[in-house]
N, CA and C atoms as a LAMMPS dump frame, in Angstrom:
ITEM: TIMESTEP
0
ITEM: NUMBER OF ATOMS
510
ITEM: BOX BOUNDS ff ff ff
-5.0000000000000000e+02 5.0000000000000000e+02
-5.0000000000000000e+02 5.0000000000000000e+02
-5.0000000000000000e+02 5.0000000000000000e+02
ITEM: ATOMS id mol type element x y z
1 1 1 N -149.032 53.675 -180.291
2 1 2 C -148.933 53.256 -178.904
3 1 3 C -150.158 53.712 -178.105
4 2 1 N -150.509 54.976 -178.352
5 2 2 C -151.63 55.541 -177.622
6 2 3 C -152.939 54.839 -177.994
7 3 1 N -153.122 54.492 -179.27
8 3 2 C -154.347 53.811 -179.695
9 3 3 C -154.421 52.401 -179.119
10 4 1 N -153.264 51.738 -178.93
11 4 2 C -153.251 50.415 -178.303
12 4 3 C -153.717 50.494 -176.853
13 5 1 N -153.279 51.535 -176.145
14 5 2 C -153.705 51.719 -174.751
15 5 3 C -155.208 52.001 -174.681
16 6 1 N -155.671 52.841 -175.593
17 6 2 C -157.095 53.182 -175.617
18 6 3 C -157.925 51.94 -175.934
19 7 1 N -157.476 51.152 -176.9
20 7 2 C -158.173 49.92 -177.274
21 7 3 C -158.182 48.933 -176.106
22 8 1 N -157.049 48.823 -175.42
23 8 2 C -156.964 47.938 -174.251
24 8 3 C -157.886 48.399 -173.133
25 9 1 N -157.99 49.714 -172.954
26 9 2 C -158.879 50.263 -171.933
27 9 3 C -160.341 49.97 -172.234
28 10 1 N -160.71 50.098 -173.501
29 10 2 C -162.087 49.81 -173.914
30 10 3 C -162.409 48.338 -173.684
31 11 1 N -161.469 47.473 -174.021
32 11 2 C -161.671 46.033 -173.821
33 11 3 C -161.827 45.718 -172.337
34 12 1 N -161.012 46.337 -171.5
35 12 2 C -161.096 46.096 -170.052
36 12 3 C -162.445 46.563 -169.497
37 13 1 N -162.919 47.715 -169.949
38 13 2 C -164.216 48.22 -169.486
39 13 3 C -165.332 47.276 -169.935
40 14 1 N -165.279 46.822 -171.176
41 14 2 C -166.3 45.902 -171.683
42 14 3 C -166.286 44.588 -170.915
43 15 1 N -165.107 44.045 -170.651
44 15 2 C -165.008 42.804 -169.877
45 15 3 C -165.517 42.996 -168.453
46 16 1 N -165.188 44.13 -167.854
47 16 2 C -165.666 44.419 -166.502
48 16 3 C -167.18 44.52 -166.446
49 17 1 N -167.768 45.198 -167.439
50 17 2 C -169.23 45.321 -167.487
51 17 3 C -169.884 43.958 -167.675
52 18 1 N -169.316 43.143 -168.556
53 18 2 C -169.865 41.801 -168.781
54 18 3 C -169.78 40.959 -167.517
55 19 1 N -168.678 41.069 -166.801
56 19 2 C -168.498 40.315 -165.558
57 19 3 C -169.508 40.756 -164.504
58 20 1 N -169.704 42.061 -164.365
59 20 2 C -170.669 42.563 -163.383
60 20 3 C -172.095 42.132 -163.724
61 21 1 N -172.465 42.221 -164.997
62 21 2 C -173.823 41.838 -165.394
63 21 3 C -174.073 40.352 -165.19
64 22 1 N -173.087 39.534 -165.489
65 22 2 C -173.289 38.092 -165.309
66 22 3 C -173.309 37.723 -163.833
67 23 1 N -172.582 38.445 -163.017
68 23 2 C -172.535 38.148 -161.582
69 23 3 C -173.86 38.462 -160.89
70 24 1 N -174.603 39.436 -161.399
71 24 2 C -175.864 39.803 -160.748
72 24 3 C -177.042 38.985 -161.268
73 25 1 N -176.81 38.08 -162.201
74 25 2 C -177.889 37.237 -162.703
75 25 3 C -178.613 37.828 -163.896
76 26 1 N -178.105 38.909 -164.45
77 26 2 C -178.74 39.539 -165.602
78 26 3 C -178.722 38.609 -166.803
79 27 1 N -179.836 38.556 -167.519
80 27 2 C -179.88 37.862 -168.804
81 27 3 C -180.864 38.589 -169.707
82 28 1 N -180.648 38.484 -170.994
83 28 2 C -181.505 39.162 -171.947
84 28 3 C -182.922 38.612 -171.878
85 29 1 N -183.884 39.49 -172.083
86 29 2 C -185.278 39.073 -172.106
87 29 3 C -185.467 38.055 -173.221
88 30 1 N -186.088 36.954 -172.881
89 30 2 C -186.312 35.912 -173.87
90 30 3 C -185.256 34.83 -173.851
91 31 1 N -184.092 35.117 -173.265
92 31 2 C -183.075 34.067 -173.187
93 31 3 C -183.347 33.253 -171.931
94 32 1 N -183.581 31.981 -172.114
95 32 2 C -184.038 31.134 -171.021
96 32 3 C -183.12 29.935 -170.878
97 33 1 N -182.773 29.611 -169.647
98 33 2 C -182.034 28.391 -169.335
99 33 3 C -183.041 27.398 -168.772
100 34 1 N -183.392 26.414 -169.563
101 34 2 C -184.369 25.427 -169.111
102 34 3 C -183.715 24.388 -168.22
103 35 1 N -184.421 23.934 -167.171
104 35 2 C -183.9 22.818 -166.385
105 35 3 C -183.858 21.561 -167.256
106 36 1 N -182.955 20.63 -166.967
107 36 2 C -182.82 19.43 -167.801
108 36 3 C -184.122 18.652 -167.989
109 37 1 N -185.002 18.687 -166.998
110 37 2 C -186.25 17.929 -167.105
111 37 3 C -187.172 18.493 -168.201
112 38 1 N -186.932 19.724 -168.638
113 38 2 C -187.777 20.332 -169.664
114 38 3 C -187.188 20.238 -171.07
115 39 1 N -186.233 19.376 -171.273
116 39 2 C -185.64 19.257 -172.613
117 39 3 C -186.609 18.628 -173.611
118 40 1 N -187.454 17.718 -173.153
119 40 2 C -188.496 17.122 -173.997
120 40 3 C -189.816 17.239 -173.246
121 41 1 N -190.708 18.07 -173.762
122 41 2 C -191.923 18.45 -173.051
123 41 3 C -193.159 18.04 -173.843
124 42 1 N -194.17 17.609 -173.111
125 42 2 C -195.491 17.379 -173.694
126 42 3 C -196.438 18.397 -173.069
127 43 1 N -197.197 19.11 -173.898
128 43 2 C -198.176 20.078 -173.41
129 43 3 C -199.56 19.452 -173.453
130 44 1 N -200.203 19.38 -172.3
131 44 2 C -201.554 18.826 -172.225
132 44 3 C -202.519 19.96 -171.913
133 45 1 N -203.505 20.127 -172.803
134 45 2 C -204.447 21.226 -172.667
135 45 3 C -205.772 20.84 -173.31
136 46 1 N -206.853 21.431 -172.816
137 46 2 C -208.163 21.212 -173.434
138 46 3 C -208.291 21.953 -174.762
139 47 1 N -207.486 22.997 -174.943
140 47 2 C -207.532 23.771 -176.194
141 47 3 C -206.104 23.942 -176.723
142 48 1 N -205.57 22.899 -177.381
143 48 2 C -204.164 22.932 -177.796
144 48 3 C -203.841 23.926 -178.911
145 49 1 N -204.848 24.453 -179.604
146 49 2 C -204.573 25.332 -180.742
147 49 3 C -205.009 26.772 -180.519
148 50 1 N -205.434 27.109 -179.31
149 50 2 C -205.796 28.495 -179.024
150 50 3 C -205.416 28.825 -177.587
151 51 1 N -205.506 30.089 -177.254
152 51 2 C -205.149 30.518 -175.912
153 51 3 C -203.652 30.466 -175.678
154 52 1 N -203.266 30.073 -174.489
155 52 2 C -201.859 30.121 -174.114
156 52 3 C -201.046 28.943 -174.639
157 53 1 N -201.671 27.836 -174.957
158 53 2 C -200.923 26.632 -175.34
159 53 3 C -200.007 26.843 -176.544
160 54 1 N -200.476 27.385 -177.676
161 54 2 C -199.538 27.59 -178.785
162 54 3 C -198.456 28.625 -178.475
163 55 1 N -198.79 29.617 -177.656
164 55 2 C -197.803 30.629 -177.273
165 55 3 C -196.724 29.994 -176.403
166 56 1 N -197.134 29.166 -175.445
167 56 2 C -196.181 28.467 -174.585
168 56 3 C -195.326 27.501 -175.403
169 57 1 N -195.931 26.832 -176.364
170 57 2 C -195.181 25.921 -177.242
171 57 3 C -194.067 26.688 -177.965
172 58 1 N -194.404 27.85 -178.52
173 58 2 C -193.407 28.661 -179.223
174 58 3 C -192.289 29.112 -178.288
175 59 1 N -192.644 29.516 -177.067
176 59 2 C -191.636 29.958 -176.092
177 59 3 C -190.696 28.81 -175.726
178 60 1 N -191.257 27.628 -175.52
179 60 2 C -190.43 26.467 -175.177
180 60 3 C -189.505 26.089 -176.33
181 61 1 N -190.024 26.108 -177.545
182 61 2 C -189.202 25.782 -178.715
183 61 3 C -188.059 26.779 -178.876
184 62 1 N -188.347 28.062 -178.679
185 62 2 C -187.293 29.066 -178.823
186 62 3 C -186.264 28.975 -177.701
187 63 1 N -186.642 28.372 -176.576
188 63 2 C -185.701 28.184 -175.464
189 63 3 C -184.879 26.912 -175.627
190 64 1 N -185.17 26.125 -176.664
191 64 2 C -184.378 24.928 -176.92
192 64 3 C -185.025 23.625 -176.501
193 65 1 N -186.261 23.679 -176.032
194 65 2 C -186.955 22.445 -175.65
195 65 3 C -187.507 21.763 -176.901
196 66 1 N -187.701 20.477 -176.8
197 66 2 C -188.36 19.722 -177.862
198 66 3 C -189.771 19.418 -177.362
199 67 1 N -190.779 19.876 -178.102
200 67 2 C -192.169 19.616 -177.734
201 67 3 C -192.595 18.351 -178.473
202 68 1 N -192.89 17.297 -177.7
203 68 2 C -193.183 15.982 -178.275
204 68 3 C -194.693 15.779 -178.408
205 69 1 N -195.073 14.807 -179.232
206 69 2 C -196.484 14.542 -179.533
207 69 3 C -197.145 13.581 -178.55
208 70 1 N -196.369 12.779 -177.835
209 70 2 C -196.901 11.794 -176.89
210 70 3 C -196.295 12.033 -175.51
211 71 1 N -197.119 11.928 -174.475
212 71 2 C -196.639 12.137 -173.107
213 71 3 C -195.559 11.129 -172.733
214 72 1 N -195.645 9.918 -173.28
215 72 2 C -194.664 8.872 -172.949
216 72 3 C -193.26 9.221 -173.438
217 73 1 N -193.166 10.073 -174.463
218 73 2 C -191.868 10.451 -175.025
219 73 3 C -191.233 11.63 -174.299
220 74 1 N -191.939 12.21 -173.343
221 74 2 C -191.487 13.435 -172.686
222 74 3 C -190.738 13.151 -171.393
223 75 1 N -189.92 14.12 -170.997
224 75 2 C -189.296 14.085 -169.677
225 75 3 C -190.165 14.823 -168.663
226 76 1 N -191.077 15.68 -169.164
227 76 2 C -192.013 16.401 -168.299
228 76 3 C -193.289 16.697 -169.077
229 77 1 N -194.4 16.733 -168.355
230 77 2 C -195.701 17.053 -168.946
231 77 3 C -196.213 18.32 -168.268
232 78 1 N -196.416 19.362 -169.067
233 78 2 C -196.996 20.601 -168.539
234 78 3 C -198.495 20.538 -168.798
235 79 1 N -199.266 20.555 -167.717
236 79 2 C -200.726 20.505 -167.81
237 79 3 C -201.264 21.93 -167.701
238 80 1 N -202.001 22.358 -168.703
239 80 2 C -202.745 23.612 -168.601
240 80 3 C -204.102 23.214 -168.033
241 81 1 N -204.265 23.423 -166.731
242 81 2 C -205.449 22.935 -166.029
243 81 3 C -206.67 23.819 -166.243
244 82 1 N -206.442 25.126 -166.31
245 82 2 C -207.55 26.061 -166.478
246 82 3 C -207.019 27.319 -167.144
247 83 1 N -207.852 27.891 -167.976
248 83 2 C -207.487 29.121 -168.671
249 83 3 C -208.728 29.988 -168.743
250 84 1 N -208.573 31.257 -168.377
251 84 2 C -209.723 32.154 -168.373
252 84 3 C -209.339 33.49 -169
253 85 1 N -210.205 33.993 -169.833
254 85 2 C -209.985 35.266 -170.509
255 85 3 C -211.262 36.087 -170.374
256 86 1 N -211.137 37.305 -169.848
257 86 2 C -212.327 38.132 -169.625
258 86 3 C -212.076 39.568 -170.056
259 87 1 N -213.175 40.254 -170.31
260 87 2 C -213.145 41.691 -170.565
261 87 3 C -214.233 42.305 -169.702
262 88 1 N -213.849 43.237 -168.838
263 88 2 C -214.806 43.877 -167.935
264 88 3 C -214.858 45.375 -168.216
265 89 1 N -216.023 45.945 -168.076
266 89 2 C -216.191 47.385 -168.249
267 89 3 C -215.716 48.083 -166.982
268 90 1 N -214.818 49.059 -167.153
269 90 2 C -214.332 49.836 -166.011
270 90 3 C -215.061 51.168 -165.878
271 91 1 N -215.352 51.807 -167.019
272 91 2 C -216.06 53.084 -166.961
273 91 3 C -216.955 53.241 -168.186
274 92 1 N -217.978 54.073 -168.008
275 92 2 C -218.966 54.303 -169.055
276 92 3 C -218.952 55.787 -169.39
277 93 1 N -219.006 56.106 -170.684
278 93 2 C -219.004 57.496 -171.13
279 93 3 C -220.368 58.145 -171.019
280 94 1 N -220.461 59.398 -171.46
281 94 2 C -221.716 60.156 -171.361
282 94 3 C -222.816 59.58 -172.252
283 95 1 N -222.453 58.811 -173.267
284 95 2 C -223.45 58.195 -174.151
285 95 3 C -223.965 56.867 -173.596
286 96 1 N -223.434 56.438 -172.479
287 96 2 C -223.859 55.179 -171.879
288 96 3 C -223.096 53.973 -172.394
289 97 1 N -222.105 54.209 -173.215
290 97 2 C -221.298 53.104 -173.739
291 97 3 C -219.98 53.01 -172.986
292 98 1 N -219.437 51.824 -172.99
293 98 2 C -218.174 51.593 -172.281
294 98 3 C -217.064 52.439 -172.892
295 99 1 N -216.299 53.099 -172.039
296 99 2 C -215.173 53.901 -172.528
297 99 3 C -213.834 53.353 -172.044
298 100 1 N -213.886 52.431 -171.098
299 100 2 C -212.644 51.822 -170.616
300 100 3 C -212.93 50.383 -170.197
301 101 1 N -212.053 49.495 -170.629
302 101 2 C -212.182 48.075 -170.312
303 101 3 C -210.964 47.6 -169.539
304 102 1 N -211.17 46.509 -168.816
305 102 2 C -210.064 45.8 -168.191
306 102 3 C -209.993 44.424 -168.846
307 103 1 N -208.836 44.095 -169.4
308 103 2 C -208.617 42.772 -169.972
309 103 3 C -207.971 41.913 -168.902
310 104 1 N -208.44 40.687 -168.766
311 104 2 C -207.975 39.785 -167.713
312 104 3 C -207.642 38.433 -168.324
313 105 1 N -206.454 37.933 -168.027
314 105 2 C -206.025 36.602 -168.465
315 105 3 C -205.545 35.834 -167.24
316 106 1 N -205.972 34.582 -167.13
317 106 2 C -205.564 33.738 -166.006
318 106 3 C -205.283 32.334 -166.518
319 107 1 N -204.244 31.717 -165.986
320 107 2 C -203.91 30.345 -166.361
321 107 3 C -203.46 29.589 -165.112
322 108 1 N -203.92 28.346 -164.991
323 108 2 C -203.482 27.448 -163.925
324 108 3 C -202.772 26.277 -164.587
325 109 1 N -201.59 25.948 -164.086
326 109 2 C -200.788 24.886 -164.689
327 109 3 C -200.109 24.053 -163.612
328 110 1 N -199.673 22.874 -163.991
329 110 2 C -198.854 22.023 -163.126
330 110 3 C -197.883 21.268 -164.022
331 111 1 N -196.875 20.653 -163.405
332 111 2 C -195.889 19.87 -164.154
333 111 3 C -195.773 18.5 -163.5
334 112 1 N -195.869 17.46 -164.323
335 112 2 C -195.728 16.075 -163.862
336 112 3 C -194.679 15.379 -164.71
337 113 1 N -194.195 14.246 -164.219
338 113 2 C -193.366 13.404 -165.08
339 113 3 C -194.315 12.523 -165.901
340 114 1 N -193.816 11.786 -166.891
341 114 2 C -194.71 10.986 -167.746
342 114 3 C -195.53 9.936 -166.993
343 115 1 N -195.051 9.503 -165.83
344 115 2 C -195.795 8.511 -165.042
345 115 3 C -196.87 9.147 -164.174
346 116 1 N -196.927 10.482 -164.143
347 116 2 C -197.945 11.171 -163.365
348 116 3 C -197.473 11.711 -162.031
349 117 1 N -196.21 11.49 -161.677
350 117 2 C -195.677 12.019 -160.416
351 117 3 C -195.576 13.542 -160.518
352 118 1 N -196.094 14.206 -159.492
353 118 2 C -196.129 15.666 -159.491
354 118 3 C -194.727 16.24 -159.292
355 119 1 N -194.281 17.042 -160.258
356 119 2 C -192.993 17.721 -160.151
357 119 3 C -193.161 19.159 -159.674
358 120 1 N -194.295 19.762 -160.013
359 120 2 C -194.597 21.13 -159.599
360 120 3 C -196.101 21.223 -159.364
361 121 1 N -196.481 21.625 -158.162
362 121 2 C -197.901 21.706 -157.793
363 121 3 C -198.633 22.724 -158.668
364 122 1 N -199.957 22.597 -158.774
365 122 2 C -200.724 23.568 -159.568
366 122 3 C -200.504 24.997 -159.075
367 123 1 N -200.287 25.881 -160.024
368 123 2 C -200.073 27.293 -159.74
369 123 3 C -200.933 28.115 -160.685
370 124 1 N -201.42 29.237 -160.181
371 124 2 C -202.254 30.127 -160.987
372 124 3 C -201.538 31.454 -161.179
373 125 1 N -201.49 31.9 -162.417
374 125 2 C -200.914 33.196 -162.772
375 125 3 C -201.996 34.027 -163.444
376 126 1 N -201.975 35.337 -163.211
377 126 2 C -202.968 36.192 -163.86
378 126 3 C -202.361 37.551 -164.193
379 127 1 N -202.946 38.186 -165.189
380 127 2 C -202.552 39.531 -165.617
381 127 3 C -203.802 40.342 -165.906
382 128 1 N -203.748 41.636 -165.61
383 128 2 C -204.816 42.549 -166.005
384 128 3 C -204.184 43.756 -166.693
385 129 1 N -204.866 44.26 -167.685
386 129 2 C -204.442 45.461 -168.393
387 129 3 C -205.686 46.292 -168.692
388 130 1 N -205.523 47.613 -168.644
389 130 2 C -206.623 48.524 -168.955
390 130 3 C -206.532 48.968 -170.408
391 131 1 N -207.691 49.196 -171
392 131 2 C -207.767 49.623 -172.393
393 131 3 C -208.827 50.709 -172.511
394 132 1 N -208.397 51.918 -172.905
395 132 2 C -209.327 53.024 -173.133
396 132 3 C -209.936 52.834 -174.513
397 133 1 N -211.239 53.029 -174.595
398 133 2 C -211.987 52.696 -175.809
399 133 3 C -212.727 53.929 -176.316
400 134 1 N -212.4 54.385 -177.52
401 134 2 C -213.092 55.512 -178.148
402 134 3 C -213.916 54.986 -179.312
403 135 1 N -215.164 55.424 -179.393
404 135 2 C -216.029 54.949 -180.478
405 135 3 C -215.509 55.359 -181.845
406 136 1 N -214.862 56.504 -181.929
407 136 2 C -214.375 56.991 -183.223
408 136 3 C -213.341 56.04 -183.821
409 137 1 N -212.568 55.409 -182.988
410 137 2 C -211.536 54.493 -183.471
411 137 3 C -211.877 53.054 -183.174
412 138 1 N -213.115 52.666 -183.414
413 138 2 C -213.611 51.347 -183.033
414 138 3 C -212.774 50.211 -183.615
415 139 1 N -212.53 50.238 -184.925
416 139 2 C -211.777 49.146 -185.553
417 139 3 C -210.353 49.078 -185.022
418 140 1 N -209.738 50.224 -184.854
419 140 2 C -208.374 50.256 -184.324
420 140 3 C -208.307 49.737 -182.901
421 141 1 N -209.308 50.034 -182.107
422 141 2 C -209.315 49.585 -180.713
423 141 3 C -209.554 48.088 -180.597
424 142 1 N -210.356 47.531 -181.492
425 142 2 C -210.562 46.084 -181.491
426 142 3 C -209.238 45.388 -181.785
427 143 1 N -208.512 45.898 -182.777
428 143 2 C -207.197 45.34 -183.114
429 143 3 C -206.212 45.541 -181.959
430 144 1 N -206.256 46.718 -181.325
431 144 2 C -205.372 46.989 -180.192
432 144 3 C -205.659 46.028 -179.034
433 145 1 N -206.928 45.755 -178.775
434 145 2 C -207.297 44.816 -177.707
435 145 3 C -206.756 43.427 -178.011
436 146 1 N -206.842 43.001 -179.266
437 146 2 C -206.333 41.68 -179.654
438 146 3 C -204.808 41.614 -179.508
439 147 1 N -204.126 42.674 -179.912
440 147 2 C -202.666 42.717 -179.765
441 147 3 C -202.269 42.705 -178.286
442 148 1 N -203.031 43.414 -177.464
443 148 2 C -202.751 43.441 -176.028
444 148 3 C -202.957 42.061 -175.411
445 149 1 N -203.99 41.351 -175.83
446 149 2 C -204.22 39.977 -175.341
447 149 3 C -203.064 39.061 -175.722
448 150 1 N -202.597 39.163 -176.96
449 150 2 C -201.463 38.345 -177.398
450 150 3 C -200.221 38.646 -176.566
451 151 1 N -199.99 39.916 -176.301
452 151 2 C -198.841 40.307 -175.476
453 151 3 C -198.986 39.748 -174.058
454 152 1 N -200.202 39.783 -173.521
455 152 2 C -200.451 39.239 -172.186
456 152 3 C -200.182 37.737 -172.153
457 153 1 N -200.58 37.015 -173.202
458 153 2 C -200.333 35.569 -173.262
459 153 3 C -198.84 35.268 -173.35
460 154 1 N -198.088 36.088 -174.101
461 154 2 C -196.631 35.898 -174.157
462 154 3 C -196.008 36.128 -172.784
463 155 1 N -196.477 37.154 -172.088
464 155 2 C -195.969 37.434 -170.742
465 155 3 C -196.289 36.284 -169.796
466 156 1 N -197.518 35.78 -169.843
467 156 2 C -197.898 34.651 -168.987
468 156 3 C -197.079 33.405 -169.305
469 157 1 N -196.815 33.156 -170.578
470 157 2 C -196.03 31.964 -170.926
471 157 3 C -194.596 32.096 -170.422
472 158 1 N -194.022 33.309 -170.488
473 158 2 C -192.681 33.519 -169.907
474 158 3 C -192.714 33.31 -168.397
475 159 1 N -193.799 33.762 -167.756
476 159 2 C -193.924 33.574 -166.309
477 159 3 C -194.051 32.098 -165.952
478 160 1 N -194.752 31.323 -166.769
479 160 2 C -194.859 29.88 -166.53
480 160 3 C -193.478 29.245 -166.574
481 161 1 N -192.702 29.566 -167.603
482 161 2 C -191.354 28.999 -167.728
483 161 3 C -190.483 29.422 -166.553
484 162 1 N -190.594 30.684 -166.14
485 162 2 C -189.817 31.161 -164.99
486 162 3 C -190.221 30.426 -163.719
487 163 1 N -191.52 30.231 -163.504
488 163 2 C -191.979 29.49 -162.319
489 163 3 C -191.446 28.063 -162.321
490 164 1 N -191.426 27.446 -163.499
491 164 2 C -190.9 26.082 -163.598
492 164 3 C -189.405 26.081 -163.301
493 165 1 N -188.672 27.071 -163.818
494 165 2 C -187.235 27.173 -163.543
495 165 3 C -186.975 27.281 -162.046
496 166 1 N -187.703 28.169 -161.401
497 166 2 C -187.502 28.398 -159.968
498 166 3 C -187.959 27.193 -159.157
499 167 1 N -189.106 26.636 -159.51
500 167 2 C -189.669 25.52 -158.756
501 167 3 C -188.903 24.223 -158.891
502 168 1 N -188.222 24.046 -160.016
503 168 2 C -187.519 22.789 -160.257
504 168 3 C -186.009 22.974 -160.267
505 169 1 N -185.556 24.18 -160.013
506 169 2 C -184.117 24.44 -160.035
507 169 3 C -183.6 24.463 -161.451
508 170 1 N -182.607 25.276 -161.678
509 170 2 C -182.039 25.401 -163.021
510 170 3 C -181.173 24.235 -163.257
């Protein structure tokens, strides 16, 4: 009898927590509710196989969108209008070599329907991250910089999807 009460109490607490989390809009990172217009998407970019385009394609596919090969087959066209990637020196060590860098990623995008009607005006998103650079670990730091850039592109692609969700309504 006592274990049934305890089990019932645990279930009630779990249900209450789930209800509170859903009421405040909480959702797991990476779980995305796409607006209906993004169910079939065409990605238009000057560099479809590098930069943010393949990362955005993967994010859309994992969210349940179908990425089509022709703009005419899509319900929406995401245009990657501009993409910029930079590395700037922030500080120089006693040897005169850079000891700290700033990585910068920027993307400008818009969303149109297949006929060219603007659904979401051009928007620019950017991220910066600092990277401390030691000469002793040169190879490791080059790899770390590349991993950080990939992480920044994933973050930007999630931000693009979020902007589209907010701008076009869920």
